[in-house]
N, C-alpha and C positions, 0 to 999 in steps of 0.2 A: 343741614340738617338732614334733609330728606335722602340727600347720599347715603350718609351715615347709615340711616332706619332700612334702604332698599326701596325710597318710593319715588316719585315722580313728587314734583314742584307743586302740582295741584293736588296732589291727595293731602299735602300737609294744610291746605285751609279747609279740601272738602270734606277731610276727617276731622275737624276743630282739636288741630295741635295746641297745646300748651305748656311753657315753662313752668317747674315749680321750684322754687331757690328751697333750702333748707333754711331755717332760721326767721329772724322777722323782717330783715332789708333784702328788696328783691333787687340785686346784680343783674341779670341775662333779660334779654329781651328778643323773641324768636321773629323774623320780619317774616310773613306768611306770602309777602307779594317774591321774596326771592332767594328764602332758606335758608337766611343767615342768622347765625345765633351770634347776637353781639352784646357788649356792658353797657346797662341803663346809663353810667356816668362813670368819670375816672375811679377808680377805687383804687385808698388808701391802705398800705397793705400792712403798714406801721399799726393803724387805727382796727385793721380785722383781726389781724395774728400776732400781733405788740412781739414779745419774746419765743413763736414757736418758729425754729427754720424753715420746717414744711410747710408752707401756706398752702392750704385746700380750701375753694367752696365747691359745698356741692349741690348738685339740682338734678331733676327729672325733668324727662318732656312725656307728657301725656300724650297718646295717639288714641281719639275715638270713633267710632263704626267703621269694625269693631275695634273694641278695646285691643 
């Protein structure tokens, strides 16, 4: 994530980076120690997207100081 945002790994922690999932369930986790974006748990595609051909999970990453 740090590389994609053009930041150093340390900046993710210093700038209080957070992942915000859209919806009620939290699917993603941003590890500030290594900068990896990971899934909180295994996702059941059939449960989330049912009969939809294209399954998309939206999320945002907020980086503070400065925003």
